[in-house]
Residue, then its C-alpha position, 0 to 999 in steps of 0.5 A: m572546498d578543501w576544508l569541506h573535503d577534509i571534514f568528509q575525509k575524516s567523517p564520511e558519515s557526515a556527508l551521508f546524513l547531510s545528503l539525507a537532510a538536504g535531500y528531504l528538504i529538496g523533496q518537499i518543494n512543490f512544483g505545482k502539484f508535484q514533489l520530487g520526494g525524499v529519495g529523488g531529493s537525496l540522490i540529487a543532494a548526494v551528487v552535489v555533496s560528492q563534488a567536494g570529494v567523498q567516498i562511502d564504504n560499499g558495505v553501508k550501501s549493501v546493508m541499507f538496500a538489504v533491509f529496505i528491500y526485505a521490509v518491502g517484501y515483508d509488508s507485501g507478502p500476505q497480499f502478494f500470495n493472496s492475489i494469485n487466484r482465479k478471482t484476481l486474474r484481471e489484476i494479475a494480467m494487467a500487472v504482468f502486461l505492464a511489466v513486460t511492455a516496460l521491459l521490452s520498451v527499455i530493451v528496444c531503447a537500449k538497442v536503438f540508442g546504444l545504451n550500456k547496461g547501467l544507463a538502461a537499468g537506470l532508465a527503467g528505474g527512473a522512468l518507472t519510478q521503481s527506486a529498488i531497480i537501482g539496487t537490484a541492477g547494481d548488484a547484478i552488474a557487480r556479479l558480471g565479473l568486470p574490472a572494478d573501474q568498469t563495474k563502478a562506472l556502470q553502477a554510476d550510470v544507473a544512478i545517473a539515468y535514474a536521476v534524469t528520468y525520475v521526475f517525469g516518471s512520476l509526473g507522467a503517471i499522474i498525467i495518464c492516470v488522473n487526466i487522460l484515463p477519465k477522458f478516454m473512458g468518458q467518465s470522471l473518477k468521482e462519477a465512476s466511484i459513485e457507480a461502483e459504490k452502488a454496485l458494491a452496495g447492491g444498488a443502494a448509494g453509499p454515503g456521500p463524500g465527507q459524510i463519514s468524517a462529518l457524521p460518525a458512521l457508528v453512534g449511540r443514542a438513549y431512548r425512553v420506551a413508549n406505548g405504541g413503540a417498543a413497549g411489550r417487545t423483546v430486545a431480540d425483536i427490536e434488533v432483528d427488525d433493524q436487520d441487526l444494524i442496531t444493538v441494545e447495549r444497556i437497559r435502565r428500569a426504575g433506577r435499576a440497570l438490567e442486563p439486555r438479554p435477548d428475551i428481556t421484554l421492554e416496559t413503558g418508561d424504560i431507558v435503553l441505550v442503543v448503538g448502531r449505524r447512524e442511518v438506521m438510528v435516525s429512524a429508531a425513535a419511531h419504533i422505540g420512543e423519544e430520544v432523551a439526554d438522561t443517560d445516567g447509569i446506562s453509559v457503556v464504554m465502546q472500543k475499536r479493536q483491530g484484527v487481521f482477517t485469516k478465517r479459513g474458508m472465507n478468503h475472497t468472500t464478500i462482507a454480506a456473505v460473511r455476515a450470512r454465514v456467521d451465527r447471530d450470537m457471534r456477530h451480535g453487537v459487533y460492527i465493522h468500523d473500517i477495513a484496510r488492505a496493504g495500508q489503504p482503506l477499503p469501502v465498507l460495503p456489502q459486496t466488498r470482498l475480504e481477503h486474508g491479510d486485510v486489517i478490520t477495525f471492529y467497533g463494539s463493547p470490549q467483550d464483543t470486539k474481542r469475540a469478533v477478532d478471535a473469530a475473524g483471525y487474530e488481533l493485531p498486536y500493539t507492540d513496538k518490539t521487532d522480532f530480530i531473530y525472524m528478520g535476521v534469518g529472513i535477510v540471511l536467506g535472501l542474501l544466500i538466494g542472491l548468490v545463485v546464478v543461472d546461465v541462460g543461453g550464455v547469459p548469467l541471470t541472478l536475482g542478486s542480494g536485492g531480489g533475494c531479500l525481496l523474495a525472502g521478505l515476501l515469504f516471511g511476510w506471508l508466513r507471519g500472516k499465517h502464524p502471527m505468533y512469530g516475526v512481529m515487525p511493527p508498521a512504524a519499524s517497517q516504515l523506518l527500514k524502508d524510508f531510511g534504507l532506500a534513502a541512505f542507499v541512494a545517497v551512498v550511490g550519489l556520493n560515490s558516483g557524483l563526479q562521474a554523473v556530471v560528465t555523463v549528464k553533459q554528454s547524453g542527458l537530453t537523450i536519456f530524458l527523452l527516452g525516459v518520457f517514452v518508457t514512462l508513457f508508452p507502457l502506461l498507454l498500452t496497458m490502459l488500452f489492454g485493460r479497457y479492451v482486452l480485460r474489459y474494465d468499464n469503470a474509470a475508477l477501477l481501471a485507474g486504481a489497477l493501472t496506478g498499482s501496476r506501475s506502483a505509482n504512489p503519487a498518481f494513486g494519491g491523485v486518483l483518490d483525490k479526484a475520486e473522493s472515494a476508497v473504491p480505486t483501492v480495491p484493484f490497486a492493492i492487488t496490482y501494487a503488490l504484484a508490481n513491487v515484485l515484478l518491476t523490481l526484478l526488471g533490474p537484473l533482467v535488463v542487465g542480463l538482456v541488454 
């Protein structure tokens, strides 16, 4: 052990990266359908490595957490502010209700069982699987003005309680949302999703599970115009008859290519290239002519182009309503391939509501998709360069906000650097959505900041507090674990009842999506999607998840201030 201690003294950063490597390896181990994950694994690995005796400068911890929490806010900003409106009151109420019941549960447990501020905050972080609480609570503890050794001990307790309660925090959310909720509602998640899709589609059933991946939603076909078919009809007539769900992209007549203008009249023997939705194309041959394999001279390159939806006056508008309000020439030849909100896919159905910040993938010819992207908002830039000026200013603003301390009834309350950077990230992410020429941060860069920032922060906490952690676990590990079970299950069950009987959720898939988002429970949401075999639960999840990332993170300083 001495030789390892000597290495870590000379190169403490090697202990950090060893903890990350071992932690992510541990995090990949399957316990049934459950995985500890890289963050939880890194904490455990760091505690083990710390037994060799190693200390990492706290400045590293502060920097890692600042970039992590800023990136979280930056990604959630557009959806967070868009979620605050009358049409999402149910989702707002659910996220707030769970956060409040969770806070009260932690405070009651702390008072009844005599937990200190560190253990109470760690209980909240682990039982609610909100890793960011470790940082916001630790920062709040550092600002209490306590002696250095007492501050360090309380911060160590945060990490200890988090590690003891985190595993069941993830597992308990899966049990409630994936197993208990459908039985409580008397409806399987798959059945509920099919029912919701029918409602969104105006009564028509959507494609069956797996159909999109097996059979493309958008296809191109070549037909030979026949008498009794499309001969004598104009291009506009054919497209309007099929409700603009198909588009004539190319015409070949006697070996010559013709521009498919709306007023062009088709003649017998013309070869036409038609692009559209598969369900409409199946019947197209009946009123055009026979399908042919000869496509020489009429092939066209189609393109997928991503755009961020920011159209004024159309926020919270359904796809069907947008379609009705857009001029036919503007929407001609353009199809919605898919929609994503906060990184999660949404069902492409007529009654799906579009929100500012949604990423829409358009399908069509290059000129058609460019026109659609410009009309919808702005094209999602394909760049790998981060705007560090924008990011740096945002983090500085967040750190300055974190210095503000408000005295409430003799209790000093502060967001700390973590809460400040979170709020700054939300604001700068929202501004980026409104003004896309500033603040580029590619998704891959943002994900790296979140993954590496949080894992490195947690590893430093584990390395600096690991020796004390072993002592505390021996003294009160079982008690903390059982309290974690309570704080995991009680707010979830209470919120489920609140959603069903007060907010009037009558669809199991929608309630499960809203509930998992309110707890920011990603593993549970993955289980919900797996059982639902549909993207329907994503609609309420995206709203409550954005809110929960803020509300649950702020529990850290609140617990520290109130316990």
